[in-house]
Backbone as a printed PyTorch tensor [residue, N CA C, xyz], in Angstrom:
tensor([[[ 78.2460,  91.0840,  93.0150],
         [ 77.5200,  91.9890,  92.1520],
         [ 78.2460,  93.3270,  92.1190]],

        [[ 78.2310,  93.9120,  90.9520],
         [ 78.7370,  95.2700,  90.7780],
         [ 77.5970,  96.1110,  90.2260]],

        [[ 77.4210,  97.2890,  90.7730],
         [ 76.4030,  98.2380,  90.3190],
         [ 77.1260,  99.5350,  90.0160]],

        [[ 77.0100, 100.0110,  88.7780],
         [ 77.7850, 101.1900,  88.3980],
         [ 77.1070, 101.8990,  87.2340]],

        [[ 77.6810, 103.0350,  86.8570],
         [ 77.1920, 103.8320,  85.7310],
         [ 78.0970, 103.6240,  84.5270]],

        [[ 77.5170, 103.6240,  83.3530],
         [ 78.2550, 103.3650,  82.1220],
         [ 79.3680, 104.3980,  81.9010]],

        [[ 79.2520, 105.5790,  82.4830],
         [ 80.3020, 106.5920,  82.3100],
         [ 81.6090, 106.1920,  83.0080]],

        [[ 81.5570, 105.1660,  83.8660],
         [ 82.7410, 104.7280,  84.6100],
         [ 83.4100, 103.4940,  84.0180]],

        [[ 83.1510, 103.1620,  82.7500],
         [ 83.6370, 101.8930,  82.2180],
         [ 85.1510, 101.7920,  82.1320]],

        [[ 85.8500, 102.8980,  82.0640],
         [ 87.3160, 102.8180,  81.9940],
         [ 87.9010, 102.1450,  83.2370]],

        [[ 87.1630, 102.1870,  84.3440],
         [ 87.5810, 101.5040,  85.5690],
         [ 87.8140, 100.0130,  85.3220]],

        [[ 87.0560,  99.4310,  84.4060],
         [ 87.0660,  97.9860,  84.1980],
         [ 88.0680,  97.5350,  83.1360]],

        [[ 88.7440,  98.4720,  82.4940],
         [ 89.6620,  98.1450,  81.3940],
         [ 90.7600,  97.1950,  81.8420]],

        [[ 91.3410,  97.4250,  82.9970],
         [ 92.4390,  96.5920,  83.4830],
         [ 91.9680,  95.4290,  84.3490]],

        [[ 90.7370,  95.4610,  84.7630],
         [ 90.2110,  94.3930,  85.6180],
         [ 89.8860,  93.1500,  84.7950]],

        [[ 89.1940,  93.3500,  83.6550],
         [ 88.8060,  92.2270,  82.8000],
         [ 88.6020,  92.7200,  81.3780]],

        [[ 89.4160,  92.2620,  80.4340],
         [ 89.2270,  92.6710,  79.0410],
         [ 87.8570,  92.2670,  78.4930]],

        [[ 87.3300,  91.1280,  78.9340],
         [ 86.0330,  90.6880,  78.4380],
         [ 84.8910,  91.5360,  79.0050]],

        [[ 84.9190,  91.8180,  80.2860],
         [ 83.8970,  92.7000,  80.8590],
         [ 83.9970,  94.0720,  80.2100]],

        [[ 85.2000,  94.5670,  80.0240],
         [ 85.3830,  95.8690,  79.3850],
         [ 84.8190,  95.8640,  77.9570]],

        [[ 85.0520,  94.7940,  77.2010],
         [ 84.5250,  94.7010,  75.8330],
         [ 82.9960,  94.7710,  75.8430]],

        [[ 82.3820,  94.0920,  76.7970],
         [ 80.9300,  94.1460,  76.9190],
         [ 80.4360,  95.5350,  77.2860]],

        [[ 81.1240,  96.1790,  78.2060],
         [ 80.7290,  97.5360,  78.6030],
         [ 80.9040,  98.5340,  77.4530]],

        [[ 81.9530,  98.3530,  76.6520],
         [ 82.1460,  99.2130,  75.4710],
         [ 80.9690,  99.0430,  74.5020]],

        [[ 80.5260,  97.8160,  74.3180],
         [ 79.3630,  97.5610,  73.4690],
         [ 78.1530,  98.3300,  74.0020]],

        [[ 77.9270,  98.2610,  75.3040],
         [ 76.7960,  98.9770,  75.9130],
         [ 76.9120, 100.4780,  75.7070]],

        [[ 78.0960, 100.9990,  75.9210],
         [ 78.3030, 102.4490,  75.8030],
         [ 78.0550, 102.9470,  74.3850]],

        [[ 78.3130, 102.1020,  73.3900],
         [ 78.1740, 102.5080,  71.9980],
         [ 76.8190, 102.1550,  71.4060]],

        [[ 76.0130, 101.3470,  72.0980],
         [ 74.7110, 100.9240,  71.5760],
         [ 73.7330, 102.0900,  71.5680]],

        [[ 72.8580, 102.0800,  70.5890],
         [ 71.8010, 103.0930,  70.4550],
         [ 70.4620, 102.4570,  70.8200]],

        [[ 69.5220, 103.2750,  71.2380],
         [ 68.2280, 102.7580,  71.6910],
         [ 67.4400, 102.0530,  70.5870]],

        [[ 67.7680, 102.3060,  69.3330],
         [ 67.0520, 101.6460,  68.2390],
         [ 67.7180, 100.3380,  67.8030]],

        [[ 68.6660,  99.8180,  68.5740],
         [ 69.3230,  98.5520,  68.2490],
         [ 68.2650,  97.4660,  68.0800]],

        [[ 68.4480,  96.6240,  67.0750],
         [ 67.5100,  95.5390,  66.7940],
         [ 67.6280,  94.4320,  67.8390]],

        [[ 66.5150,  93.7630,  68.1100],
         [ 66.5300,  92.6110,  68.9980],
         [ 67.3610,  91.5140,  68.3540]],

        [[ 68.0620,  90.7520,  69.1750],
         [ 68.8590,  89.6550,  68.6390],
         [ 70.1370,  89.4530,  69.4160]],

        [[ 71.0230,  88.6210,  68.8540],
         [ 72.2970,  88.2850,  69.4830],
         [ 73.4350,  88.8620,  68.6600]],

        [[ 74.3990,  89.4810,  69.3580],
         [ 75.5380,  90.1390,  68.7260],
         [ 76.8280,  89.5820,  69.3210]],

        [[ 77.6320,  88.8490,  68.5300],
         [ 78.9220,  88.3910,  69.0490],
         [ 79.8720,  89.5710,  69.2190]],

        [[ 80.5910,  89.6040,  70.3380],
         [ 81.5580,  90.6720,  70.6050],
         [ 82.9760,  90.1230,  70.4580]],

        [[ 83.2410,  88.9820,  71.0590],
         [ 84.4830,  88.2350,  70.8340],
         [ 84.1850,  86.7700,  71.1160]],

        [[ 85.1900,  85.9270,  71.1660],
         [ 84.9380,  84.4920,  71.3220],
         [ 84.3430,  84.1110,  72.6800]],

        [[ 84.4280,  84.9810,  73.6700],
         [ 83.8980,  84.6920,  75.0030],
         [ 82.7510,  85.6050,  75.4210]],

        [[ 82.4320,  86.5890,  74.5780],
         [ 81.4560,  87.6030,  74.9650],
         [ 80.4280,  87.8120,  73.8600]],

        [[ 79.1590,  87.8690,  74.2620],
         [ 78.0980,  88.1950,  73.3080],
         [ 77.0770,  89.0900,  73.9950]],

        [[ 76.3250,  89.8120,  73.1760],
         [ 75.2490,  90.6680,  73.6660],
         [ 73.9250,  90.0890,  73.1890]],

        [[ 72.9490,  90.0730,  74.0750],
         [ 71.5990,  89.6460,  73.7260],
         [ 70.6710,  90.8300,  73.9840]],

        [[ 69.9880,  91.2730,  72.9360],
         [ 69.0510,  92.3940,  73.0560],
         [ 67.6400,  91.8060,  73.0690]],

        [[ 66.9050,  92.1100,  74.1210],
         [ 65.5420,  91.5950,  74.2810],
         [ 64.6150,  92.7260,  74.7080]],

        [[ 63.3330,  92.4460,  74.6410],
         [ 62.3320,  93.4260,  75.0600],
         [ 61.1990,  92.6790,  75.7550]],

        [[ 60.7090,  93.2350,  76.8510],
         [ 59.6160,  92.6010,  77.5870],
         [ 59.0140,  93.6060,  78.5620]],

        [[ 57.7740,  93.3480,  79.0170],
         [ 57.1850,  94.2100,  80.0400],
         [ 57.7280,  93.8480,  81.4230]],

        [[ 57.9720,  94.8460,  82.2320],
         [ 58.3790,  94.5790,  83.6140],
         [ 57.1470,  94.1140,  84.3990]],

        [[ 57.4130,  93.3510,  85.4680],
         [ 56.3260,  92.7350,  86.2390],
         [ 56.5110,  93.0220,  87.7290]],

        [[ 55.4550,  92.8200,  88.4740],
         [ 55.5470,  93.0060,  89.9180],
         [ 56.2910,  91.8500,  90.5810]],

        [[ 56.0780,  90.6320,  90.0770],
         [ 56.7090,  89.4530,  90.6750],
         [ 57.2800,  88.5760,  89.5710]],

        [[ 58.5830,  88.3070,  89.6330],
         [ 59.2490,  87.4170,  88.6930],
         [ 59.1000,  86.0060,  89.2270]],

        [[ 58.2370,  85.2320,  88.6120],
         [ 57.7950,  83.9380,  89.1330],
         [ 58.8910,  82.8880,  89.2960]],

        [[ 59.9150,  82.8970,  88.4360],
         [ 60.9090,  81.8210,  88.4810],
         [ 61.8810,  81.9550,  89.6470]],

        [[ 62.0120,  83.1360,  90.2250],
         [ 62.8900,  83.3190,  91.3770],
         [ 64.1850,  84.0070,  91.0320]],

        [[ 65.2510,  83.5840,  91.6770],
         [ 66.5730,  84.1900,  91.5410],
         [ 67.4350,  83.3080,  90.6440]],

        [[ 67.8950,  83.8660,  89.5480],
         [ 68.6830,  83.1390,  88.5590],
         [ 70.1690,  83.2540,  88.8930]],

        [[ 70.9220,  82.2010,  88.6030],
         [ 72.3800,  82.2520,  88.7270],
         [ 72.9740,  81.3710,  87.6320]],

        [[ 74.1630,  81.7400,  87.1730],
         [ 74.8390,  81.0510,  86.0790],
         [ 76.1470,  80.4440,  86.5910]],

        [[ 76.3960,  79.1920,  86.2470],
         [ 77.6030,  78.5050,  86.7020],
         [ 78.8320,  78.8500,  85.8710]],

        [[ 78.6380,  79.1570,  84.5950],
         [ 79.7720,  79.3360,  83.6830],
         [ 79.7680,  80.6920,  82.9940]],

        [[ 79.1480,  81.6800,  83.6160],
         [ 79.1120,  82.9770,  82.9640],
         [ 78.8120,  84.1220,  83.9060]],

        [[ 79.1180,  85.2880,  83.4090],
         [ 78.8310,  86.5540,  84.0850],
         [ 77.7940,  87.2730,  83.2380]],

        [[ 76.8010,  87.8670,  83.8670],
         [ 75.8140,  88.7050,  83.1860],
         [ 76.1130,  90.1650,  83.4630]],

        [[ 76.0840,  90.9670,  82.4150],
         [ 76.0380,  92.4240,  82.5730],
         [ 74.6770,  92.8360,  82.0430]],

        [[ 73.8390,  93.4080,  82.8930],
         [ 72.4800,  93.7370,  82.5020],
         [ 72.3010,  95.2460,  82.4470]],

        [[ 71.6900,  95.7030,  81.3310],
         [ 71.6030,  97.1380,  81.0660],
         [ 70.3810,  97.4490,  80.1980]],

        [[ 69.3010,  97.9650,  80.7760],
         [ 68.2000,  98.4300,  79.9420],
         [ 68.6310,  99.6880,  79.1750]],

        [[ 68.4880,  99.6260,  77.8540],
         [ 68.8180, 100.7800,  77.0290],
         [ 67.5810, 101.6580,  76.8410]],

        [[ 66.4030, 101.0700,  77.0890],
         [ 65.1370, 101.7970,  77.0900],
         [ 64.3730, 101.3580,  78.3300]],

        [[ 64.0280, 102.2940,  79.2040],
         [ 63.2410, 101.9870,  80.3880],
         [ 64.0890, 101.6680,  81.6060]],

        [[ 63.3860, 101.3510,  82.6780],
         [ 64.0150, 101.0170,  83.9580],
         [ 63.5600,  99.6370,  84.4120]],

        [[ 64.4360,  98.9710,  85.1410],
         [ 64.1250,  97.6470,  85.6670],
         [ 64.7170,  97.5110,  87.0600]],

        [[ 63.9430,  96.9430,  87.9730],
         [ 64.4630,  96.6370,  89.3050],
         [ 64.9300,  95.1810,  89.2990]],

        [[ 66.1290,  94.9660,  89.8300],
         [ 66.6920,  93.6240,  89.9400],
         [ 66.9250,  93.3410,  91.4160]],

        [[ 66.3300,  92.2660,  91.8890],
         [ 66.5720,  91.8440,  93.2650],
         [ 67.8210,  90.9770,  93.2730]],

        [[ 68.5940,  91.0610,  94.3570],
         [ 69.8630,  90.3340,  94.4540],
         [ 69.9710,  89.6650,  95.8200]],

        [[ 70.5500,  88.4600,  95.8220],
         [ 70.8790,  87.7660,  97.0590],
         [ 71.9320,  86.7090,  96.7310]],

        [[ 72.8770,  86.4480,  97.6370],
         [ 73.8260,  85.3690,  97.3810],
         [ 73.0780,  84.0330,  97.3310]],

        [[ 73.5510,  83.1120,  96.4880],
         [ 72.8550,  81.8260,  96.3590],
         [ 73.1440,  80.8730,  97.5160]],

        [[ 74.1610,  81.1890,  98.3200],
         [ 74.4280,  80.3640,  99.5030],
         [ 73.1580,  80.2550, 100.3350]],

        [[ 72.8160,  79.0490, 100.7170],
         [ 71.6720,  78.7600, 101.5870],
         [ 70.3100,  78.9780, 100.9410]],

        [[ 70.2700,  79.2880,  99.6370],
         [ 68.9730,  79.3690,  98.9580],
         [ 68.5820,  77.9760,  98.4820]],

        [[ 67.2980,  77.7590,  98.2840],
         [ 66.7930,  76.4820,  97.7930],
         [ 66.6270,  76.5460,  96.2780]],

        [[ 66.8750,  75.4330,  95.6060],
         [ 66.6660,  75.3790,  94.1600],
         [ 65.1650,  75.4180,  93.8810]],

        [[ 64.7740,  76.3050,  92.9900],
         [ 63.3810,  76.4230,  92.5570],
         [ 63.1880,  75.6990,  91.2210]],

        [[ 64.1200,  75.9070,  90.2860],
         [ 64.1250,  75.2220,  88.9880],
         [ 65.5490,  74.7050,  88.7910]],

        [[ 65.7230,  73.3920,  88.6190],
         [ 67.0730,  72.8090,  88.5260],
         [ 67.8880,  73.3660,  87.3670]],

        [[ 69.1880,  73.1220,  87.4540],
         [ 70.1540,  73.6190,  86.4780],
         [ 69.8070,  73.1700,  85.0660]],

        [[ 69.8260,  74.1250,  84.1480],
         [ 69.6320,  73.8830,  82.7190],
         [ 70.9930,  74.0720,  82.0640]],

        [[ 71.6080,  72.9820,  81.6300],
         [ 72.9600,  73.0320,  81.0700],
         [ 73.0200,  73.8550,  79.7860]],

        [[ 72.0010,  73.7750,  78.9560],
         [ 71.9830,  74.5150,  77.6890],
         [ 71.9390,  76.0240,  77.9420]],

        [[ 71.1110,  76.4530,  78.8900],
         [ 70.9700,  77.8870,  79.1910],
         [ 71.8870,  78.3370,  80.3300]],

        [[ 72.6430,  77.4040,  80.9020],
         [ 73.5440,  77.6920,  82.0160],
         [ 72.8590,  78.5220,  83.0940]],

        [[ 71.7920,  77.9670,  83.6410],
         [ 71.1140,  78.6970,  84.7100],
         [ 70.3610,  77.7630,  85.6330]],

        [[ 70.3420,  78.1750,  86.8840],
         [ 69.5350,  77.5620,  87.9300],
         [ 68.7090,  78.6770,  88.5350]],

        [[ 67.4760,  78.3810,  88.8970],
         [ 66.6540,  79.3590,  89.6050],
         [ 66.5180,  78.9330,  91.0590]],

        [[ 66.6320,  79.9020,  91.9540],
         [ 66.5920,  79.6680,  93.3890],
         [ 65.4160,  80.4010,  94.0160]],

        [[ 65.0810,  80.0100,  95.2490],
         [ 64.0340,  80.6810,  96.0170],
         [ 64.4940,  80.8350,  97.4560]],

        [[ 63.7340,  81.5610,  98.2130],
         [ 63.9950,  81.8380,  99.6250],
         [ 65.3340,  82.5600,  99.8310]],

        [[ 65.4330,  83.7950,  99.3050],
         [ 66.6680,  84.5680,  99.4750],
         [ 66.8910,  84.9620, 100.9280]],

        [[ 68.1270,  85.2480, 101.2280],
         [ 68.5050,  85.7010, 102.5680],
         [ 67.8790,  87.0750, 102.8160]],

        [[ 66.9820,  87.2060, 103.7970],
         [ 66.3180,  88.4930, 104.0340],
         [ 67.2340,  89.5520, 104.6480]],

        [[ 68.3740,  89.1330, 105.1690],
         [ 69.2710,  90.0880, 105.8320],
         [ 70.2200,  90.7460, 104.8350]],

        [[ 70.7870,  89.9700, 103.9150],
         [ 71.8030,  90.5340, 103.0220],
         [ 71.2990,  90.8270, 101.6150]],

        [[ 70.1100,  90.4120, 101.2560],
         [ 69.5760,  90.6950,  99.9320],
         [ 69.3230,  92.1770,  99.7490]],

        [[ 69.2980,  92.5970,  98.4880],
         [ 69.0540,  94.0050,  98.1870],
         [ 68.4010,  94.1170,  96.8200]],

        [[ 68.1420,  95.3330,  96.3860],
         [ 67.5840,  95.6040,  95.0650],
         [ 68.3640,  96.7390,  94.4350]],

        [[ 68.4820,  96.6840,  93.1110],
         [ 69.0720,  97.8000,  92.3730],
         [ 68.1230,  98.1640,  91.2380]],

        [[ 68.1960,  99.3930,  90.7980],
         [ 67.4450,  99.8390,  89.6330],
         [ 68.4430, 100.0910,  88.5260]],

        [[ 68.2600,  99.3780,  87.4070],
         [ 69.1570,  99.5430,  86.2700],
         [ 68.4150, 100.2490,  85.1440]],

        [[ 69.1930, 100.9260,  84.3170],
         [ 68.6640, 101.7720,  83.2540],
         [ 69.1230, 103.1970,  83.5050]],

        [[ 68.8320, 104.0960,  82.5700],
         [ 69.2960, 105.4880,  82.6910],
         [ 70.7940, 105.5530,  82.9510]],

        [[ 71.5600, 104.6830,  82.2890],
         [ 73.0110, 104.6920,  82.4150],
         [ 73.5690, 103.7350,  83.4370]],

        [[ 72.7380, 103.1280,  84.2610],
         [ 73.2110, 102.2220,  85.3070],
         [ 73.0780, 100.7710,  84.8750]],

        [[ 74.0850,  99.9680,  85.2190],
         [ 74.1140,  98.5540,  84.8790],
         [ 74.4330,  97.7370,  86.1190]],

        [[ 74.1590,  96.4350,  86.0360],
         [ 74.5330,  95.4960,  87.0870],
         [ 75.3550,  94.3720,  86.4820]],

        [[ 76.3960,  93.9570,  87.1890],
         [ 77.2050,  92.8090,  86.7780],
         [ 76.9720,  91.7110,  87.8080]],

        [[ 76.5250,  90.5580,  87.3250],
         [ 76.2020,  89.4370,  88.2010],
         [ 77.1770,  88.2900,  87.9480]],

        [[ 77.7960,  87.8080,  89.0030],
         [ 78.7550,  86.7110,  88.9690],
         [ 78.0540,  85.4020,  89.3560]],

        [[ 78.7100,  84.2410,  89.2060],
         [ 78.0390,  82.9730,  89.5000],
         [ 77.4230,  82.8600,  90.8940]],

        [[ 77.9600,  83.5190,  91.8680],
         [ 77.4260,  83.4430,  93.2350],
         [ 76.2630,  84.4030,  93.4790]],

        [[ 75.9490,  85.2170,  92.4840],
         [ 74.9240,  86.2550,  92.6290],
         [ 73.5720,  85.7890,  92.0990]],

        [[ 72.6550,  85.4900,  93.0190],
         [ 71.2860,  85.2180,  92.5980],
         [ 70.6430,  86.5390,  92.2240]],

        [[ 70.0650,  86.6090,  91.0320],
         [ 69.4480,  87.8560,  90.5900],
         [ 68.0760,  87.5810,  90.0020]],

        [[ 67.1290,  88.3820,  90.4220],
         [ 65.7400,  88.2580,  90.0070],
         [ 65.3840,  89.5180,  89.2150]],

        [[ 65.4240,  89.4380,  87.8760],
         [ 65.2100,  90.6150,  87.0400],
         [ 63.7330,  90.8360,  86.7170]],

        [[ 63.4950,  91.7660,  85.8410],
         [ 62.1990,  92.0510,  85.2220],
         [ 61.2000,  92.7370,  86.1410]],

        [[ 61.6170,  93.1840,  87.3250],
         [ 60.6780,  93.8360,  88.2400],
         [ 60.4180,  95.2830,  87.8140]],

        [[ 59.1770,  95.6860,  87.9810],
         [ 58.7890,  97.0500,  87.6060],
         [ 59.3740,  98.0780,  88.5650]],

        [[ 59.5100,  99.2770,  88.0530],
         [ 59.9090, 100.4340,  88.8540],
         [ 58.7340, 101.4010,  88.7640]],

        [[ 57.9310, 101.4770,  89.8130],
         [ 56.7440, 102.3390,  89.7830],
         [ 55.5750, 101.6530,  89.1070]],

        [[ 55.6140, 101.5790,  87.7760],
         [ 54.5540, 100.9100,  87.0270],
         [ 55.1880, 100.0770,  85.9240]],

        [[ 54.4550,  99.0980,  85.4380],
         [ 54.9660,  98.2310,  84.3910],
         [ 55.2060,  99.0230,  83.1120]],

        [[ 56.3030,  98.6960,  82.4310],
         [ 56.6060,  99.2940,  81.1370],
         [ 57.3490,  98.2620,  80.3010]],

        [[ 57.2850,  98.4360,  78.9950],
         [ 58.0420,  97.5660,  78.1060],
         [ 59.4390,  98.1580,  77.9880]],

        [[ 60.4370,  97.3700,  78.3650],
         [ 61.8130,  97.8360,  78.3020],
         [ 62.5470,  97.1290,  77.1710]],

        [[ 63.6520,  97.7160,  76.7590],
         [ 64.5880,  97.0530,  75.8510],
         [ 65.8770,  96.9200,  76.6420]],

        [[ 66.3640,  95.6940,  76.7410],
         [ 67.5000,  95.4200,  77.6070],
         [ 68.5960,  94.7110,  76.8350]],

        [[ 69.8170,  95.1010,  77.1350],
         [ 70.9770,  94.4000,  76.5910],
         [ 71.6100,  93.6200,  77.7330]],

        [[ 71.7180,  92.3170,  77.5370],
         [ 72.4130,  91.4640,  78.4940],
         [ 73.7020,  90.9890,  77.8330]],

        [[ 74.8140,  91.3240,  78.4510],
         [ 76.1060,  90.8540,  77.9840],
         [ 76.4000,  89.5440,  78.6990]],

        [[ 76.7260,  88.5200,  77.9420],
         [ 77.0790,  87.2210,  78.4950],
         [ 78.5870,  87.0420,  78.3300]],

        [[ 79.2900,  86.9110,  79.4570],
         [ 80.7280,  86.7180,  79.4610],
         [ 81.0070,  85.3040,  79.9330]],

        [[ 81.5740,  84.4710,  79.0760],
         [ 81.8800,  83.0900,  79.4410],
         [ 83.0970,  83.0510,  80.3650]],

        [[ 83.0010,  82.2230,  81.4040],
         [ 84.1370,  82.0410,  82.3160],
         [ 84.4020,  80.5590,  82.5070]]])
């Protein structure tokens, strides 16, 4: 997992052209962006969604086998719980169409939480179990851009 501020995106220019392309999209997006899917290049797309944050994300910790997620609320704040998927139990089996498995029973020693929004984003790799949609303080309806980078 990477946790950083959008003002630091030039750091990623030489690391991964696809991650950088996604971060550029985030940096240029406006809060009034319409919900939907936006192709960025042949391996990268942006998905803009909106939903209320919750106290408990029922499905557990999500992980993707063939993609990287860059998650960035453009309106509001969201807490994302993180834990490596090693030694976690499958909660919902792999969905090939959505490229995701949900896990449960995160490692209590190495797991952590981040708050994304207000310029901060999280990058989740295939080994990163991430449980999004958690409230920060109180529930609010957020607008979030998720960049999907195919690997």
